N, C-alpha and C positions, 0 to 999 in steps of 0.2 A: 676206319683208318684215321689216325689223329693227324694233327698239323705237321708234327715232326717227320713222320713217315712220308707224307706227301712231299715235303721239301727234299728229302733224301732221294726219292725216285726222280724228282724233277732235276736234281743236280746230276744224277747218273745219265739221264737222257741227254742233258746239255753237254756232258763230257763225251758221250758216245756219238753224238750226231756228226761231228767233223770226220770221224774215223770210218764211218759206214761206207761212204763212196769209195774211199781208198781200198778198203777190204774187198768190196765188190769188184773193183778194177783188178786187184791182184789175183783174185780167184779166176777171173776170165782169162787173164794172161797165162796162168798155169794150165788151164784146159787146152789152150792153143798149143803151148809147148809140148805138153804130153801127147797131144794128137800128132803133131808133126814128128816128134821123136819116134813114136810108134810106127809110123809109116816109113821111117828112114829117109825122109825127104828134107831134112834140115840142111839148108844150104847157107851160104854166107849172108845173103840178104835177110833171110829170116832170122839168122842169129843176131844180126844188127838190130832188127826190130825188137827182138826179145830183150837185148841189152838196154835199149832205150826205155822200154816199158819198165824194166827192172830198176833202172836209174830213177825214173819218175816216182816209182813206189818208194824207193829209199828217201828221196827228197820230201815226199808227202809225209812219211813217218817222222823224218827229222824236223819238219816244220811243225807238226803237231806237238812233238816233244818240246820244241822251243817255246811254243805258246802255252804249254800246259801250266807253268807257274803263274802266268797272268790269269788264266781261267781260275786257278785255285785261289789267287788273291781276290779276284772279283767275287768269287763264291763266299770266301771268308768275310769280305766287307758286307755283302748282302746279308749274310747270316748274322753278323754283328748288329747291323742296322735293324734287322728284324727283331733281334733280341731286345735292343733299346726301345723300339716302338712298343713291343709287347710289355716291357717293364713300365714305360710311361703310362700306357693304358691301364695297367694294373694299379699304378700309383694314383692316377687320376680317379679311378673308381674308389680307391681307399680314401682319398681326400674328400671326394664328394660325399661319401658315406660319413666321414668324420664331420664335415661341415653341417650336414643334415642333423647329425647327432648334437653338435654344438648349438645350432639354431634352435632345435627343440629344447635343449637344456636352458638356453638363455631366455627364451620365451616363457618357459615354465617358471623359471626363477622370478622373472619380472611380474608374471601374473600373481605369483605368491606374494611378492612385495606390495603389489597394488591392492590385493585383498586385505593384507594386514595393515595397509596404509602406513607403512614404515619404510624409510629409505635411509637408514643409518649408513655411515661410511663402511662399517664392517659388513653390513648386509650387501652393499653394492660391490664389495671386493671381488667375490666370485664372478659377478657379471662382467667386470672389467677384464679379469683373467681370461674368461671364455671368449670374450669379444676380440681381444688381441690375438688369441690363438685362431679364432675364426678368420681374422684378416690375414694372418700368416699362411693359412691354407687357401688363400685366394678368395675369401668370402666377399660378398657385395653388401655394404650396409643398407642398400635399398630394399633388402628382403624384410627389413623390420619396418613396422608401420609407425605412424606419428605418435601413437600412445606408448610405444616401446622405446623410441629413440631418446626421449628425455632421460630414462634410466641409464641407457648406454652412454649418453654424453656426460651424465653425472659421474659415472664410474670411470670415465677416461681421464688420463693424466692431463691432457689438453685436447683442443678441438682439431688438431692437425689431421687426425685419422678420419675426421668427418668433413674435411675441406671440400673434397670432390662432391660429396652429397649436398653440402650447403649451397654450393654454386648453382646447383640445378633446382633448388627449392624456390617456390614463389614467396613473395613478401608475406602473404598470410600464413603460409606454412612455417616460415621462420619465426613469425610472431607466436604461433601456437607452440612451437618447440621451446622458445624462450620463456613463454608463460609457464609451461609445465616444469621446465627446468628451475625456474624461480621458486615454484612451490616445493621443489626438492632441496631448497636452500642452497642454490648455486648462483648467487647474483652476478658474480664476476663472469662466469661462462654465459649467463643469460644476456648480459649487456653486450658481450662480444658477438653473439649470434645476430643481434638486431642490426639492421642497416636501413638506409633511406627507404627502400621498397617496403620493408616491414613496417616502418613508422607511418608511411603514407597509407598502408592497407589496414590500419588499426580499426577503422569503422566497420570493416567487413568481418571482424572477429569479435565474438561476444566478450565484453570486458576488455577489449584490446587497449583503448586509451589508458584505462586505469592500470593495466598490467605494465605498459611501457613506462608510465610515470613511477610506479612502484619500483621497477627494476633499476631505472636510472637514479632514483633517490637512494635506494639501498646501496648502490655502487658509488654514491657520492659524486655523480656526474650529471646532475640535473641542469646546471648552468650550461654545460657542454651540449646537452640535448637541445636546449632552447636556442642557443647561438648557432649550432651547426646544422640541425635538421629541420628547424621550424621556419625557415625563410621562404620556402616554396611548397607549403602543404596544400592539399585540396581545401577549398573554402570551409567545408563542414568540419574539417579536422581541428581547426583552431578552437572552436567552441567546445568540442569534445575533450580536447586536452586541457583546456582551461577549466572545465568542470571537474576533471580528474584532479587537477592541482588544488582546486578549492576544497575538495573532499579531504585533502591532506593539510588543509589550512595554509597552503602555499599561495596566498592571495597576491602578493607582490609579483611572484613569478608568473602567475596566471595573467595579470594585467600586462606584464612585459611580453608575454607570448602573443596576446591579442593585438598588441601594437604592431607586431610584425605582419599582420594581415593588411596593413596600409589603410584600406577602406572596408571595415567590417560590414557585413550585411545587416539589415535592420533587425533580423531575428536574433542577432547577438547583443543588441542594446540592453535588454533586461539583465543579461549576465554582466555586462560592463557596468551597468547601474549598481548592481549588488556589490561588485568589487570596489567601486568608488566609495560606497557607504561603509563597507567593512575596513577600507584603508584610510578613511577620514577625508576623502576628496569630496566634500559636500557641495562645493560650488559646481563641480562637474556633474554630480548627481542631480542637483536642482535643475541644471540645464537639460537633462535627459528625461526628467520625470514625466513631462507631458506626453512625449513621444512613446515612452515606455508604457504608460497607462493605456495608450491606444493599441499597442502591440499585445500587451498582456493585461486585458481588462479585468476589473474586479467582478464584473458580471457580463454575461452575454444574453442579450434580450432581457428576459425577466428572471433568468436562472443565475444564481451565484456560482462562481468558479472557486471551489474551496481551495484548490492548489494555489491559485493566484492570491486569494485572500491571506493564506498562510505566508506567502512570499512577502507581501507588503507589510503585514502585521509584524513579522519578525524583524524586517529592516527598520520599521518605525521604532521599535524598541531599541535597536542598536543606535539609532540616531539620538534618541532620548538619553541613552546611557553615555554617549560621547559628547553630549552638549549641543547637538544640532537640533534645537527645539523647533525652529521654523520649518526645517525640512520634515521633521516628524509630523508637525501639524498639517503640512500639505499632503503627506501620505495618508494620514487619518481622514483628511477631507475627501479623498477618493471614495471612502466608504460612506461618508456622510452625504455626499452628492448623489449617491445611488440608493440611499436608504437602507444600506446593508448593516445589519446588526451582527457584529462579530466580536466575540469575547469582550475585552474592555475598551474597544475602540471609542465608543461614545464618551465614556468617562475620561479617557486619556486626552481626547480632543478638547473637551470642555476645560480641562485643567490647563492645557497648553494655551488655549485661547485666553483664559483668564490671566495667566502669567504674562502673556504678550501685551494685553491691555494695560496691566499694571505697570509694565516696563515703559510703555509708550507715554503714560501719564507722568511717570517720574522723569522721563527724559524731557518732556515739554516744560516741566517745572524748573528743571536745572538749566535748560538751554538759555543763553543770553538772547536778548531781543535782537531780531534780525535787522541788519542795516538795509535800509530801503535802496534798492538798485533798480534801474530800469530793466524790465524784463521784456524781451522781444515777444511780440504776439505770435502765437503759433500759426502755422499755415492753415488757412481754412480748408474744410473738407472738400474733397474732389466733387462730391455731389452738389455742393453749393456753387453753382456755375458762376453766378455774378460775383460772388465774393472772391472766387478763385481768379477770375479775370482781373479784378481790381488788384489783387495781390501780385499777379504777374506783371501788371502795368507798373506797380510801385517798384518792383525789382528792376524792371526795364529802365525806369527813370534813374534809379540809383546807379545802374551800370553805365548809363549815358553820362552821368555826372563824373564817374570815375574815368570814363573814356576821354571826356573833355580835359580833365586834369592831366591825363597822360599825354594827350596831344600837346598841351601847353608845355609840358616838360620836354617833349621832343623838339618843339619849335624853339624853346629857349636854349636848347643844348648847343653849346659851342663845340662843333665836331673836332676842331683842332686841339681842344683841351681834354679830350676823352682818352688820352693815353693812359694805359695801366702802368703804374710805376715799375712793376716787375711781373712778368717778363717783358711788358711793354706792348701797348696796343697801337697799331698803325691806323690812322683814320682813313676813311674810304675816299682817297683821292686817286684820280686816274694815274695809272702806272705807265712808265715808258714801255716800249715794245720789249718782248722777251729777250733777255741777254743769255745767249748760249742755252736756250730752252728752259730758262728759269723764270718763275713768277717774281715780279718786282725785283728781278736781278739776283735773288738769293734763295728762293724756295724751288727746289727741284722735285718734280712729280716722279715717284718711283713706280707706282702701279696701283691699280684699283683694288680696294679692300672691302668695299661694300656699296650699297645703294639703298635709297629710301625715298620717302615722299618729298624730302627737301632737295635731293639731288644725289650726286655721286661722290663717294668719299675715296680719297687717294692717300696712300702713304707718301709722305714727303720728307725732304731733308733740308733743314735750315743751315745753309753754308756759312751764314754770318756767325752763328752761335754753335755750330757743330752738333746738332741734335735732331732727333726724329720729331716730326710733326704730322698731324692729320689735316689734310686740305680737302675742304668740301666745296665742290663746284655747284652753285645754286641752279635751280631749274631755269631753263631758258625763256619761260613765259615772261619773266620780268624785263627781258631785253626790249620788247616792243612797247612797253608802257613806262615812259620816263617818270611820270608822277608817282606811280606805285613803286617803281624801283627806288626812287629817292626816299620814299617813306620807309621802305624796308631797310635801306642802308642806315638811316637815322636810328631806326629801332635796333638794328644790329650794333651800332656804335654805343647805344645806351646799355644794351645787355653786356657789351664788352667791358663795362665798368665793374661788373660783378667779379670781385676778387675774393674767392672763398676756397678753402682747401678741398671741399667736397663738391665743387662745381667745375666741370671741364671748361677751362678758360679759353677765351678767344685772344689770340696773339695779334692777328692782323685781319683787316678787311680790304681786299684788293679788287680793283676793277682792271680787267685785262681783256682787250679786244672785244669789248661789249659784254663780257661775262663777269660774274661776281664770284669771288672765291673767299671763303672764310678759313683762316688758319687756326687750328685748335691744338691744345695739348694732345700729345700722343700717349694713350693709356694702354699698357700691356694688361690684357685681361679679357673677360667675357661679359657680354650683356647679361642682365638679370634674367631676361627671357631665355637665353641659352642655358643658364644655370638651372632654371626650372625645368626646361626640356630634358636636361641631362639627369637630374636627380628626382624629378617627379614631384616630390614634396620636400619642403625645408623644415628642419626642426624649429621649434619656437625660439630657441636661443639665437639661431642664425637669423631668423626674421627680425628679432630685436636689434641685433648688431647692424644689419644692413639698413633697416629703416631708421635707425638712430642717425646715421650719416645723411640719409636722404632728407629727413625732417629738419636737420640743422641747415642744410642747403636751401630747402624750400622756405623755411622761416626767414632766413637771411634775404632771399629774393623778395619775399613779400614785404619786408621792411623797406626794400628799395623800390617798392611800387611795381614790381614785375611779377606777373603770374605766368606759370609755365603753360597751362591750358592743354597740354598733350602729355601729361605725365603717365608713363607706362613702363613695364619692365624693359622694353626695347630701348628706352631712353635712360636707363640706369646701367652703369658699367661697374663691375666688381673687379678690382685690379688683383695682381698676384699677391698682394699683402692683405687681401680680404677687406680693403677699404672700398666703400661704394661712392661713386660720383655721379652727379646728374648731368645729362647732356641736353643740348638744344633748348636751353632756357628761353622761353618766349619766342624763339626764332621760328620754330616749326609752325606755331599758331599764327605768328605775324605774317609769315609767308602764306599760310592758308587764308588769312584775312584778305591779303592782297589778291590772291587768286579768286576768293569768293566775290570780291567786288568786280573782278574782271569777268567771271563766268556766271555771275548772278546766282551762285549757290548760297544757301542759308546756313549750313551747318559745317563747322570746322572742328576737326579732332578725330580721334579713333573711337568709333561708336561704343565699343565694349567698355571703354574706360571713361566715357563722357558722363558728366553729371546731368541730371534732368534739365537744369536751366540752360545747358549748352545747346540743347535741341531748339531752344527759343532764341538763340543768339546772345545769351547773357553769360558773362564770366565774372567771377569774383574770387577772392582768396579761398573761400570754402570749396570752390570748384576743384582745386588741387587736393583738398582734404578728401573729397569723394574719390578721386582717382587713387589716392594713397590707400583708402579703405579697400578698393578692389584689388590693388596690388598685394595688400596684406592677405586677403582671402585667397588669391591665386598662389601666393608663396606657401601658404599652409596646406592647401588641398591639391594643388596642381591644376585646378580648373578655375575659370572665372564664374562669378555668381550668376550672371545673366547671359543667356545665349538664346539663339533662335531668331525668328524674324521680327518679333515685336518686343525688342528689348526696352524701348522707351516706356511702354505701358507697364512692363514688369518692374522697371525701376520706380515708377510712380507708386506701384502697389507694394514695393519691397518684396517681390515674389521670388525668393531664393531659398536654398536649403541651408539651414544653420550649420556652422562648422562643427558644432558639438555632435551633430548627427552623422557627420562624416568621420571625424576624429574624436570619439567620445572620451578619450583620456586627457584632452587638453582642458585647461581651466575653464569653468563655465562662463567666466567674465569675458572670454574671447568673443562670444556672441554679442554681448552688450557693446563692446568696443566697436565691432564691425557694424552693428545696427545703427549706432549713433553716427558713424562716419558716412553711412549710406542713406541717411535721411533725405527724403525728396526735397524738403525745405532746407535750403542752405543755412538758415539762421538757427536750425536745430542741431547742426553738426558741431564738431569741435571748433572752438573759436580760432585756433591757429595750429600750425603743424606741431609745435612743441607740446601742446596739450594732448594732441593725438598720440605723440610718442610717449608722454608720461603715462597715459592710460595703458599703452602696450607694455611699457617697462614694468608696470606694477603687476602684471599677470604672473 
């Protein structure tokens, strides 16, 4: 019996079920009436019973007839629903069969194209038609593997049909798809498939970095790739992508990409060295050569490393071709020092050495006779203890002479004549009691804005001139020592005479209720230490700009016989117009000197920025040059050159990491400038702040 017959029987049973009880009841009533009638015993009561039963039967039949249309409607609805379900099932079976046929046809066509290694637009047309039909039939693109998807994507009008699939793919999967799609000459679609995850996963795919570079280059979007996706790559990815760029002779883009790594690992230095040579950055290359030769040696043990020999030899030839003879000679010398015979290294080295000697002889003949100038004797070696002690003693005597001269200046200073013409310095005379909560009757303290070693800094308001000022309340230790207090006040009055656009000026020195207050210019901006903390590293051009202002200020102060002695980024403020100004000129150290004499301490200053002679209680103008050198290093790298417990010994040994090894794209002369500024012997440093700046500005 088929399904249709079963449903008909079921419907008949459903319609007959309500009538069966009524029929049975009617039959029973009939038997009773017939029995009673036959006996002639039908009376009025029995007739009533009969009529009631008969009435109930009629009502039951009428009720059944009234519900019959509803039963029929339900039956017809159920039958229609059954028909639709049956039709859907049949259609689904047909669609599934059609999808399977289309999947098989698509896969077969793709295999044929792969075997023929052709993927012309005309060949991909049938694939696209079948795939679109497959999707219309409810097909899932995920039934196709990664080898088949590129052909499907290439045949599609756009990637909208693959959006759902792409969102579920891993970065490596997207890269493989884009790589194969690029091989099918679809660079536009390939580049749209790539995303940040795919670019970061390039190392996990064979030929991944090269494929990414080729795709973006073919699409004309290489600069977008470097600027948008290369700021937060895994560390190893930078060198991989740079190597891929170099294979396409995109050396400038490769160096630009490596700069985004901020602090490249040592393993990337040979690659950066090669880029500098090929781009003509020979000063940077020279600064890196020694470290690169350690990382990538010409030989290991007694065995030559042919790959490394080829590396150095080819770069030496490039140097010769571009006129960098000295760098080429140094590279060839790596072979000569190890006794390695490689191609024409010996011949080339000898030729370059001969040319260099001839040039030196010619230069000596043409050079004018040097003017005899007194040359300061270099500092004796640390190993020569007696000579070193004598040298330190001589420095100490010189410092004492300068200190005596400074003391005489302070004693001769007429405090009453130390007013600045503009905006005007008020000498340190006792002030009357506070008028309405104001210092000296006109300076109102608004609120604390900072604190440091010298004291607490408040924002203030000058009611006499209607402007903001910064008011610094000095440390209370001075209160108990009148002699040291008077010395500090005289020193502050002398510093107040410094009138320079790049020095934060002192407007007034006020004594109030036994406390000392200094009133300064109020500068809207950030300290250089805050700028470094925010940016991490500053570009060389920004360092030049900031240090230009600082060096002008320091040079002016030195001409006025004032040494800062605590120069550091926290004492340099960069205003909203990007001008830099120096704060606390001489004051922090003078206060420190006073406290040193009170507490019997021997060292004043911030240890990280202190020059070696400061540890011995000696300061001179070159002491500020040393601090400027450390500031320059910190601005470039984001770190100070010396750290740890024994910084004094490290400074004496100049034991720090060269900037060129941290930022190998900077000019190689940066190391020379910093090295000269950080000489342990102050007489070997730059003579003044402007010479230091000229060296920086020439980079």
